[in-house]
BAFI-3210 file (N, C-alpha, C; in Angstrom, 3 decimals, decimal comma, padded with zeros to 6 digits):
// residues 75
n [1|2|3|4|5|6|7|8|9|10|11|12|13|14|15|16|17|18|19|20|21|22|23|24|25|26|27|28|29|30|31|32|33|34|35|36|37|38|39|40|41|42|43|44|45|46|47|48|49|50|51|52|53|54|55|56|57|58|59|60|61|62|63|64|65|66|67|68|69|70|71|72|73|74|75]
n.u [000,823|001,957|003,874|002,321|001,540|003,878|004,864|002,904|003,284|005,991|005,947|004,276|005,853|008,120|007,270|004,705|004,584|006,890|006,186|003,767|004,576|006,272|004,479|002,697|004,242|005,046|002,615|002,024|004,070|003,376|000,968|001,919|003,309|001,510|-000,483|000,128|001,686|000,078|-002,373|-002,880|-003,211|-005,489|-007,303|-007,402|-008,576|-011,088|-012,054|-012,217|-014,160|-016,336|-016,753|-017,549|-019,945|-021,377|-021,676|-023,332|-025,641|-026,410|-026,992|-029,147|-030,969|-031,382|-032,637|-034,959|-036,048|-036,895|-038,667|-040,454|-041,466|-042,259|-041,081|-039,429|-041,009|-042,644|-043,636]
n.v [-001,195|001,265|001,601|002,122|004,753|006,217|006,834|008,764|010,861|011,523|012,361|014,579|016,236|016,636|017,584|018,985|020,681|022,513|023,883|024,998|026,744|028,492|029,654|030,822|032,796|034,328|035,435|036,943|038,835|040,213|041,383|043,130|044,986|046,681|048,638|048,396|050,534|050,684|049,765|051,812|053,996|053,160|053,078|055,808|056,800|055,595|056,843|059,480|059,181|058,390|060,712|062,447|061,211|061,556|064,343|064,595|063,273|064,954|067,266|066,353|065,788|068,379|069,563|068,007|068,710|071,307|071,014|068,955|069,056|067,199|064,748|063,081|061,949|060,177|056,846]
n.w [000,000|000,776|-001,208|-003,370|-003,006|-003,133|-005,739|-006,878|-005,011|-005,358|-008,035|-007,759|-006,056|-007,646|-010,158|-010,163|-007,832|-008,064|-010,481|-009,697|-007,634|-009,087|-010,960|-009,164|-007,772|-009,943|-010,789|-008,522|-008,672|-011,022|-010,211|-008,309|-009,819|-011,001|-013,313|-016,836|-019,327|-021,582|-020,540|-018,700|-020,427|-021,813|-019,708|-019,054|-021,402|-021,198|-018,898|-019,793|-021,810|-020,231|-018,757|-020,822|-021,588|-019,238|-019,212|-021,459|-020,580|-018,476|-019,978|-021,560|-019,504|-018,492|-020,690|-020,828|-018,355|-018,876|-021,060|-020,328|-017,366|-015,369|-015,897|-014,435|-012,496|-013,747|-014,442]
ca.u [000,000|002,807|004,516|001,318|001,463|005,184|004,981|002,184|003,903|007,232|005,569|003,781|006,957|009,108|006,699|003,587|004,894|007,715|005,401|002,779|005,278|006,736|003,327|002,143|005,054|005,019|001,370|002,173|004,945|002,606|000,014|002,661|003,816|000,453|-000,938|001,122|001,492|-001,087|-003,563|-003,113|-003,747|-006,854|-008,096|-007,609|-009,562|-012,399|-012,472|-012,610|-015,432|-017,368|-017,040|-018,326|-021,297|-022,020|-022,084|-024,483|-026,815|-026,821|-027,613|-030,461|-031,838|-031,778|-033,613|-036,209|-036,600|-037,561|-039,764|-041,403|-041,015|-042,577|-040,596|-038,776|-042,030|-043,396|-043,131]
ca.v [000,000|002,458|001,701|002,677|006,200|006,844|007,393|010,040|011,887|011,929|013,132|015,869|017,041|016,925|018,275|019,888|021,696|023,611|024,682|025,727|027,841|029,446|030,400|031,622|033,984|035,157|036,216|037,928|039,886|041,003|042,184|044,172|045,978|047,632|048,678|048,692|051,832|050,531|049,687|053,146|054,824|052,703|053,528|057,250|056,974|055,220|057,899|060,626|058,850|058,402|062,122|062,971|060,667|062,196|065,678|064,427|062,937|066,192|068,142|065,798|065,985|069,788|069,779|067,389|069,513|072,469|070,625|068,091|069,206|066,047|063,524|062,217|061,292|059,213|055,466]
ca.w [000,000|000,827|-002,510|-004,266|-002,775|-003,323|-007,090|-007,017|-004,163|-006,010|-009,220|-007,279|-005,537|-008,675|-011,315|-009,898|-006,819|-008,592|-011,427|-008,908|-006,964|-010,098|-011,466|-008,066|-007,520|-011,144|-010,761|-007,440|-009,178|-011,979|-009,458|-007,619|-010,762|-011,347|-014,702|-017,861|-019,987|-022,460|-019,695|-018,148|-021,508|-022,061|-018,571|-019,211|-022,474|-020,671|-017,971|-020,620|-022,449|-019,193|-018,449|-021,947|-021,486|-018,091|-019,675|-022,359|-019,768|-017,795|-020,984|-021,877|-018,349|-018,414|-021,767|-020,398|-017,253|-019,455|-021,946|-019,604|-015,973|-014,495|-016,520|-013,445|-011,677|-014,549|-014,347]
c.u [000,866|003,546|003,596|001,269|002,780|005,278|004,188|002,791|005,180|006,928|005,081|004,936|007,952|008,536|005,709|003,970|005,799|006,960|004,396|003,430|005,739|005,579|002,709|002,941|005,159|003,754|001,413|003,023|004,186|001,587|000,714|003,147|002,774|000,099|000,218|000,800|000,246|-002,380|-003,898|-003,712|-005,198|-007,781|-008,386|-008,623|-010,967|-012,933|-012,952|-013,956|-016,577|-017,745|-017,865|-019,773|-022,068|-022,489|-023,310|-025,756|-027,318|-027,520|-029,017|-031,443|-032,289|-032,786|-034,971|-036,857|-037,371|-038,805|-040,832|-041,021|-041,258|-042,053|-039,969|-039,804|-042,836|-042,767|-043,346]
c.v [001,258|002,662|002,318|004,199|006,919|007,514|008,698|011,169|012,407|012,778|014,513|016,764|017,448|017,788|019,350|021,012|022,809|024,498|025,559|026,936|028,910|030,294|031,289|032,906|034,884|036,022|037,260|039,106|040,798|041,877|043,356|045,281|047,016|047,565|048,977|050,053|051,775|050,481|051,046|054,067|054,445|053,149|055,019|057,555|056,645|056,268|059,118|060,383|058,870|059,831|062,769|062,482|061,295|063,610|065,589|064,131|064,175|067,151|067,652|065,973|067,436|070,138|069,204|068,163|070,714|072,041|069,778|068,060|067,980|064,724|062,554|061,434|060,259|057,831|054,706]
c.w [000,000|-000,490|-003,546|-004,169|-003,060|-004,689|-007,253|-006,182|-004,812|-007,237|-008,804|-006,842|-006,621|-009,797|-010,908|-008,934|-007,356|-009,583|-010,699|-008,241|-007,955|-010,598|-010,391|-007,871|-008,745|-011,156|-009,649|-007,903|-010,133|-011,265|-008,772|-008,536|-011,123|-012,821|-015,652|-018,478|-020,871|-021,648|-019,082|-019,200|-021,797|-020,927|-018,667|-020,312|-021,986|-019,700|-018,748|-021,286|-021,440|-018,819|-019,567|-021,890|-020,323|-018,457|-020,578|-021,573|-019,038|-018,759|-021,331|-020,719|-018,231|-019,507|-021,365|-019,246|-017,781|-020,238|-021,257|-018,137|-015,090|-015,054|-015,512|-012,617|-012,443|-014,433|-015,606]
res [x|x|x|x|x|x|x|x|x|x|x|x|x|x|x|x|x|x|x|x|x|x|x|x|x|x|x|x|x|x|x|x|x|x|x|x|x|x|x|x|x|x|x|x|x|x|x|x|x|x|x|x|x|x|x|x|x|x|x|x|x|x|x|x|x|x|x|x|x|x|x|x|x|x|x]
***
């Protein structure tokens, strides 16, 4: 019975455990580095687009407030 368990344990310790540790610490390193230059640029573009959309919504709401004062209370 103990001979049956030796092979899987050896395979785990020789193959799986080192790969697991390498991949774990590589992902920890990437998380610690933060965003790349491309990701930061994309994030800035998304923020700018969100601000533009927010301005449009405010403009549309102000138009609706003038043309249909009770539009917010309608369901």
